[in-house]
C-alpha positions as CSV (number, residue, x, y, z in Angstrom):
1,M,111.9,120.5,116.0
2,Y,111.2,121.0,119.9
3,Q,110.3,124.3,119.6
4,I,107.6,123.2,116.6
5,N,106.2,120.5,118.2
6,E,105.5,122.8,121.4
7,M,103.5,125.3,119.6
8,N,100.9,122.6,118.5
9,T,102.0,122.8,115.2
10,Y,100.5,120.4,112.4
11,G,102.3,120.7,109.8
12,F,104.2,122.8,107.4
13,Y,105.3,122.8,103.5
14,I,109.0,123.4,102.1
15,L,109.0,124.1,98.7
16,D,112.6,123.7,96.5
17,A,113.7,127.2,96.0
18,A,113.6,126.6,92.2
19,E,110.4,125.3,92.7
20,P,107.5,127.8,91.6
21,L,105.2,128.8,93.8
22,P,101.5,127.0,93.2
23,V,98.4,129.2,92.7
24,I,95.7,128.5,95.6
25,T,92.9,130.0,96.3
26,D,92.0,131.3,100.3
27,E,89.6,128.2,100.1
28,E,92.0,125.4,98.8
29,L,94.3,127.0,101.3
30,E,91.8,126.2,104.5
31,F,91.1,123.1,102.4
32,E,94.8,122.3,102.5
33,R,95.1,123.4,106.2
34,F,92.2,120.7,107.5
35,Q,93.1,118.3,106.2
36,T,97.0,118.3,107.1
37,A,95.4,118.3,110.7
38,A,93.2,115.8,110.3
39,C,96.1,113.0,108.7
40,I,97.7,114.3,111.9
41,T,94.6,113.3,113.7
42,L,94.0,109.8,112.1
43,E,97.2,108.9,112.1
44,L,97.5,110.0,116.0
45,E,94.2,108.1,116.8
46,L,94.4,104.6,115.3
47,E,97.6,104.1,117.0
48,A,96.1,105.2,120.0
49,I,93.4,102.6,119.6
50,M,95.7,99.9,118.6
51,N,97.8,100.2,121.7
52,G,94.3,99.8,123.3
53,N,93.9,103.4,124.8
54,T,90.4,105.4,123.6
55,S,90.3,107.1,120.9
56,Q,89.4,110.7,121.6
57,D,89.4,112.8,118.7
58,I,88.1,110.0,115.6
59,D,84.3,110.7,116.4
60,K,84.7,113.9,116.3
61,L,86.9,113.9,112.6
62,A,84.5,112.1,111.5
63,S,81.7,114.6,112.3
64,D,83.4,117.4,111.1
65,I,84.1,115.7,107.8
66,V,80.4,115.1,107.4
67,N,79.6,118.8,108.3
68,N,82.5,120.5,106.2
69,Y,81.8,118.1,103.1
70,G,78.8,116.4,103.6
71,S,76.9,118.9,101.7
72,L,79.2,120.6,99.8
73,T,77.9,120.7,95.9
74,K,80.5,121.5,94.1
75,R,83.9,119.7,93.3
76,I,87.2,119.9,96.0
77,T,90.3,120.0,93.9
78,F,93.3,117.5,95.2
79,I,96.0,119.0,93.0
80,Q,97.8,120.8,95.9
81,N,97.1,118.5,98.5
82,I,98.7,115.5,96.4
83,R,102.4,117.0,95.9
84,N,103.3,115.6,99.5
85,N,103.9,111.9,99.6
86,D,104.9,111.3,102.9
87,D,101.5,110.7,104.5
88,N,100.0,109.1,101.6
89,V,98.3,106.5,103.2
90,Y,96.3,108.2,106.1
91,K,96.0,111.4,103.4
92,H,94.2,108.7,101.2
93,C,91.9,107.2,103.5
94,L,90.8,111.0,104.5
95,N,89.9,111.9,100.8
96,V,87.9,108.6,100.2
97,A,86.2,109.9,103.5
98,M,85.8,113.0,101.9
99,L,84.4,111.7,98.4
100,C,81.7,109.2,100.7
101,A,80.3,112.3,102.7
102,M,80.2,114.2,99.5
103,I,78.6,111.8,97.3
104,S,75.8,110.4,99.9
105,C,74.8,113.5,101.0
106,K,73.9,113.9,96.6
107,M,72.4,110.4,97.3
108,G,70.0,111.9,99.7
109,M,71.6,109.8,102.4
110,D,70.8,110.7,106.1
111,R,73.6,111.9,108.3
112,K,73.5,108.8,110.3
113,E,74.8,107.0,106.8
114,Q,77.4,109.8,106.0
115,Y,78.9,109.3,109.3
116,N,79.0,105.1,109.0
117,L,80.2,105.2,105.5
118,V,83.4,108.0,106.4
119,L,84.0,105.6,109.3
120,A,84.5,102.7,107.4
121,A,86.7,104.9,104.8
122,F,89.0,105.5,107.6
123,Y,89.4,102.0,108.3
124,H,89.3,100.4,104.5
125,D,92.9,99.6,103.8
126,S,93.7,98.9,107.8
127,I,93.6,95.2,107.1
128,E,95.3,95.0,103.9
129,D,97.6,97.3,104.5
130,A,98.1,97.7,108.3
131,R,98.1,94.2,108.7
132,L,95.1,94.4,111.1
133,S,93.2,91.3,111.6
134,Y,89.4,91.6,111.2
135,N,88.5,91.7,115.2
136,D,91.3,94.7,115.0
137,V,88.7,96.1,112.9
138,M,85.8,95.3,114.6
139,K,87.5,96.8,118.2
140,I,87.8,99.8,116.7
141,A,84.0,100.3,115.5
142,R,82.9,99.3,118.8
143,S,84.8,102.1,120.5
144,Q,82.7,104.7,117.9
145,M,79.5,103.3,117.1
146,D,76.8,100.7,118.4
147,E,77.0,97.1,117.5
148,E,75.0,96.6,114.3
149,Q,76.8,100.2,113.0
150,A,80.3,98.3,114.2
151,Y,79.8,94.9,112.2
152,L,78.8,96.7,108.8
153,A,81.5,98.8,109.4
154,A,84.2,95.5,109.8
155,E,82.2,93.9,106.6
156,I,83.0,96.4,104.1
157,V,86.8,96.6,105.1
158,Y,86.4,93.2,105.1
159,A,85.2,93.3,101.7
160,L,87.6,95.8,100.8
161,T,90.2,93.6,101.5
162,N,91.9,91.9,98.5
163,E,92.3,88.3,97.9
164,K,96.0,86.4,98.4
165,G,97.4,86.1,95.1
166,R,100.7,86.3,93.0
167,N,99.5,89.6,90.5
168,R,97.0,91.9,90.8
169,A,93.9,90.3,88.6
170,E,93.9,87.5,91.4
171,R,94.0,89.7,94.2
172,A,91.1,90.8,92.5
173,N,88.9,88.6,91.3
174,E,85.3,87.5,90.9
175,K,85.1,86.1,94.4
176,Y,86.8,90.2,95.3
177,F,84.1,91.8,93.7
178,A,81.1,89.1,94.4
179,G,81.8,89.9,98.2
180,I,81.5,93.8,97.4
181,R,78.7,93.2,96.2
182,E,77.0,91.4,98.6
183,I,78.1,93.9,101.9
184,P,75.4,97.1,101.7
185,Y,78.0,100.1,101.2
186,A,81.1,98.4,100.0
187,P,80.6,98.9,96.3
188,F,80.1,103.1,97.0
189,V,83.4,103.1,99.1
190,K,85.2,100.6,97.1
191,L,84.0,103.2,94.0
192,A,85.3,106.5,96.4
193,D,88.4,104.5,97.2
194,R,89.2,103.9,93.3
195,L,88.4,107.5,92.3
196,A,90.9,108.9,94.7
197,N,93.6,106.2,93.6
198,T,92.8,107.4,90.2
199,S,93.1,111.2,90.6
200,Y,96.2,110.6,92.2
201,A,98.0,108.4,89.9
202,F,97.0,110.6,87.2
203,S,98.5,113.4,89.3
204,K,102.1,112.6,89.8
205,G,103.8,111.9,86.3
206,T,105.9,109.3,87.5
207,A,106.9,105.7,85.9
208,D,105.1,104.3,88.5
209,S,102.0,106.8,88.6
210,L,102.0,106.3,85.0
211,R,101.9,103.0,84.8
212,M,99.1,102.8,87.3
213,S,97.2,105.5,85.1
214,K,97.4,103.2,82.2
215,V,95.8,100.1,84.8
216,Y,93.6,101.6,85.9
217,R,92.1,103.4,82.3
218,E,92.0,99.7,80.7
219,E,90.2,98.2,83.7
220,L,87.5,101.1,84.0
221,P,84.5,99.4,82.4
222,G,85.5,95.9,83.5
223,F,85.8,97.3,87.0
224,L,82.1,99.3,87.2
225,E,80.8,95.8,85.6
226,A,82.2,93.9,88.8
227,L,80.6,96.6,91.2
228,K,77.2,96.9,89.5
229,V,74.2,95.5,91.3
230,E,71.0,95.2,89.7
231,G,68.2,96.6,91.9
232,T,67.1,99.9,93.5
233,D,68.0,99.6,97.3
234,V,70.8,102.1,97.2
235,R,72.9,100.4,99.9
236,F,74.1,98.8,96.9
237,L,74.0,101.5,93.5
238,L,77.2,102.9,92.3
239,P,76.5,106.6,92.3
240,E,76.0,108.2,89.1
241,A,78.0,111.2,89.8
242,M,80.9,109.5,91.3
243,V,81.2,107.3,88.4
244,E,80.8,110.3,85.9
245,D,83.8,111.9,88.4
246,L,85.6,108.7,87.5
247,W,85.2,109.2,84.0
248,E,86.4,112.6,83.9
249,V,89.5,112.2,85.4
250,I,90.7,109.3,83.3
251,P,90.9,111.3,80.1
252,Q,92.6,114.5,81.5
253,C,95.8,112.1,82.0
254,G,98.3,114.7,84.3
255,S,96.1,118.0,83.7
256,E,93.7,119.3,86.4
257,N,92.6,117.0,88.7
258,Y,89.6,117.4,89.6
259,V,87.2,114.9,92.1
């Protein structure tokens, strides 16, 4: 392991001998490489920031995602990269960030807006899963953005943090969705979050993922209605391309999963 570390290797895959090798194109392989390196970068940089150090690569990672995927016109396949569970938290945040970059481009958002969405996606689960505070998120955001951008990113993250509750319905109640609807771009990021989670659940085939697949299917109509904001302000609208992808993923239930 020491020699592997000295070679600056980000990661590698070990397949069971009895497991058939997956069919993977050169394009998918390149995506796997990018995602593996990006997951390591995201994990190390967030840890560095929370330890009081200055981030070196988060800004570059966000820019790379916008540059590489912000104008992509076709879907990314997550079939291959979903195979690994070990880095699920960071991989999920990365997938949400890439979805935000891709769909925001389709909506005609400029690079600054795309960049802001990508950074918000990086941190969107940080209060809920990493037990960071709102002030922690502001500290991180301020190290990457100006004050106005940092405030918006922190507000998106805070809005997406579930309420306290004994069950799923209490944690994501009407108050929760009302808070999301009040913050620019928050419905957009929440939709990307659900699309990434749904794609993951429908791909796994485990008992827990099948249970969550059923939950996502049953919740979808009410979920979309709860995020809907009347008006024409693009900052609050649900992107049709992402809604269509979500409806397309739901019925597949374990077949090919694309987003």
